[in-house]
N, C-alpha and C positions, 0 to 999 in steps of 0.2 A: 671377335665377339663369341662368347660361349653359346653353344646350342641349347635350345630349350625343348624338352620332350613332354608331350601331353597325351594321355590315353583317352580315346573317344569310344562311345558305344556305336551300335549299328545305325542310330539316328543322328550321328554326328553331334552328340551331346557330350561335352567334356566331363570326364569322371575323375581323373587324377592328374596332378601336375608333378612330374618327376624333378622339377627344378632345372637349373641351368648347370652346364658343365662342359668340359672338353670332350665332346662326343661327335662321331660321324658314322656310327654303325649301330644297327638294331637287328637283333636276331631272336625270333621266337623258337622255343624248342618244339619238337614234332607234336607234342600233346597240347601245346598252348598253355602250359602251366608256368613255365619260367621265361622271363624276358631278359635278354642280355643287352646292355647299353655299354658301348666301348668307344674309345677314341684312338685310332691308329694313324699311321702316316707321319705327319708332322706334329701329332699330338702326343702327350706323354704316355699313352697306353693304359689308361685307367679302364678297368672292367668292373661293371656292376651287374648283379643278378637280382632280379625282383620276382616275387611270387605273385601271380595274377589274382588268386582268390582273396588274399589278405592285403594286397598292395603294400607289401613290406619287403624291404631289402634283406635278402637272406645270405648274400655273399658279395665279396669284392676282392679284386686281385690287381696285380700290376704286371703288364706284359709290354715292356718297351720294345720298340722296333717291330711291333706286330703289323701284319699285313691283312690277314683274314681271320675270321672266327666262325666256326660251325659247330652245331650241336650234334652229339652222337645219336644214333637211332633210338637208344633207350631214353633220351631226353634228360640225362642226369650228368653228362660230361661235356665239356667244352674244349674244342681243339683250336688253339691259336698258333698260327704258323707265320714264319718270316721267310719269304720266298723271293727268288730272283725271277725276272729282272728288276722287280720293284726295289729290292735292296740286294746288294752284292756282299754284304758283311752280316755277321751274326745270324746266318741262316739256320733254320731248325724249327722245331715245333714243341709246344707245351700242351699238356692235358690237365685241365682244371676240373675239379668237382664243382657241382652247382653252388656249394657254399664258399667257393674261392680257394680251397686248398689245392696246392700243386701236387699232382700225382706222378707226372712224368715230364722230363725235359730231355730232348734228344737233339743235340747240335749237329749240323752238317756243314761241310765246307761250301757246298752250293746245292740249294734245294729249290726245285721249280714248282712243285705242287704237293699238297698234303690234304687228303680227304678221308672221310670215314667209309667203310664198306657198307653199302646200302643193305637194309633189312626190310622184308615185307611188312606191310601194315598189320598190326595186331600181334606181332611177335613179342613186343615189350609192352607191359601194362603201364598205365599212368600211375605213378606213386607220389604221394605228398612228401614234403621234406622230412627226413628222419630227425628225431630228437638228438641233440648233441650230447651223447652219453659219455664221450671221452674228450679230454682237452687236447688231444693230439691234432685233430683237424683244425681246431681253433688256433692253436699255436702255429701250425703250418700256414694257415691263412694270414695271420698277422705277420709272420716272417716274410711272406711273399710281398705283402704291401710295403713292408719296411726295407725290402732288399735294395731298392734304389738309393743311391748315395744322396744324402741331404745336401742341399745347397744353401748358401747364406741368404737369409731373407732380405729382400730389398727394404730400404728405409721407408717407413710410413709415418706421417705426422701423428702426434698424439691424439688429435681430434678425429682421426680417421680410423682409430682402433675399433670402434663399434660399428663401422660400416662394412658389413659382411656380404651385402648383396652385390650383384653384378651391376655394371653401369646401366644396362638396359632396364634392370629391375628398379634401380634408383630413379630413373627418369619416369617410369610408369607408376611408381608407388606400389609395386607388387612385391610380395614376399617371395624370396628365391628358394626357400626350403621346400622339400617335397610335401605335398598336402593334398587332401581331398578338395575338389572344387565345389564350392557352394555359393553362398551370397557374396557379392564383391565386397572387398574390404574398403574401409574408409581411406581416402587418399592422404598420405603423409609426405610432405616435401622431402626430396633427397637429403640425407644426412641428418634429418630431424627425428627425434624420438616421440613416441606417442605421449601426449601430455596427460598427466594424471588429473582427474577432475578436482576442482577446488573444493574447499570445505563447504562453501555456500551451495555449490552444485550438488554435492553429496547430501546436504541437509534438505534441499528442495526435492531431490529424488526420493528421499525417505518420506517426506510429507506427501508426495504424490502417491507413493505406494500405500501409505496408511489411509489416505482418503479413499483410494480405490478399494482397499480391503473393507473399510467401513461402509462404503456404498454397496458393495456386493453382499455384505452381511445384512444390511437394512433392507435390501430389495425384497426378499421374501416376506418380511413383516409388513412392508407397505402394500404389497400385493394382496395380502390377506385382510388388511384393514380397509381397503377400498371396496365399497359395496357397489354393485351394479345398480344403475338407475332403474327404478321400477317402471314397468310397462303401464302407460296411462290407461290403456284399454282394460288392464287387469285390475285396476283399483276400483274401489267402490265410490259412490257419489260423495260420501262424507270425507274420503281420503284425498280427493282431488282438489286442485286450486279452485277458488271461487269462480274464475272465468270459465271453468270447465264443468261446473256442477249442473249445468242446464242441459245435460245429455238427454235426449228424448228416449222414452221407453220403447222397446221393440214391440210391435203388434203381437198379440197373443195368437197362438194357433199356427205360427209359421216356423218352420224348422230353421231357416236362414235369417231369423230376426236379429240375431246378435251381430252378424256381419253387416247387415243393412244399417243397424243403429250406430255401429262404429263409423261407418262411412258418412252418415249424416252428421255425427258429432265432429268428425274431421272437417267436413265442409263448413259447418257452423263456426268452428274456430278460425278458419281462413277468412270468412266473411267478417267476423268480429275484428280480426287483425286489420283488415282494410279499412273498416270504419274508424278504428283508433287512429290510423294514419291520417284519415280525413279530418278528424277532430284536432289532431296536432297541427295540421296545415292551416286550419281555420284560426287556431289560437295564435299562430305566428303572424298571420295576416292582420289579425285584430291588434296584436301588440305593436306591429309596425305602423298602424294607422293607415295602411294602404288599402286599395280596393282589389278585388279579384281580377280586374281587367289587366293589371300589371303582371299577373302570373304567366307562366309558360303554358303552352297548349296542353301538355300532358297533365299539368296540375289542375287546370280548369276542367279537363275531361274527368279527372278523378273526383272533383267536387260535384260534377253533374251526376255521377253514379251513386251519390249518397242515398237518394230515395229508393232506388232499385235494390241496393244492398240491404237497406233496413227491411224492406219487404221480404227479401229472400231469407234474411235471418229470422224474421218472425215465422215464416213458413217452416223453416227447419226446426225451430224450437216449439212450434205449436203441435 
């Protein structure tokens, strides 16, 4: 099963998915700018170099029979060695540039160890990738990748030609290509392609977008057309409803007469409302031809308060 590589931040939040591939080795360069993903041992020896800041692959190479890979102290060269006793044949080492171009290949009959000479921290500055001004490095990199002899491709059924994901990615419905990790993608069954929306679905989507745009456009006009309800206390006697035109006048010579009058008017409206409820209850009893004895205790108590409420209303309006 191909290995899957994912980059996380300091809070263990996934940032980037490098996809799946034949890998079993990861190496950061001393400055933390370049990342090497490689597969040695019983793997074909693919070497990938990624840049951390842009999360972009800047180089690739092929190093069959590799055993180890180490970055140079300047962080721009990669040493891949084939050593004994892990392998007794094809011993030697190769030096690659960060862009995958082969700079040096030194074979040995028997090689036990290959390492860089250490350098103190701060001797080499961290430098970004250089622009590819010449085609020599690019041609060298492509030649290294294509150096391995091509093998006859195994037979694949015609319906499997579009299935480029690994088996694990097919089972989970995940895309196997390198990508930034964001919202999870919609699950698609293995071997199936994403269905294109039908004509009716596209038409309905356009209708919803048009309705939403029309609603957003009409919202400001509706907000300006709606007038706030006037404050009852701020209206004059002639502007108020008939049920509220009996507001008592505030006594002259008192500074807080307005507040007191408003409170009395509010109390008078509440009493008038309760009297209307009593009149409605009496009308229902008369229409049913029943007596007040058949009413509930709360209803009878409300009818008994009629005289007291009328007296209170008269005192508030007097």
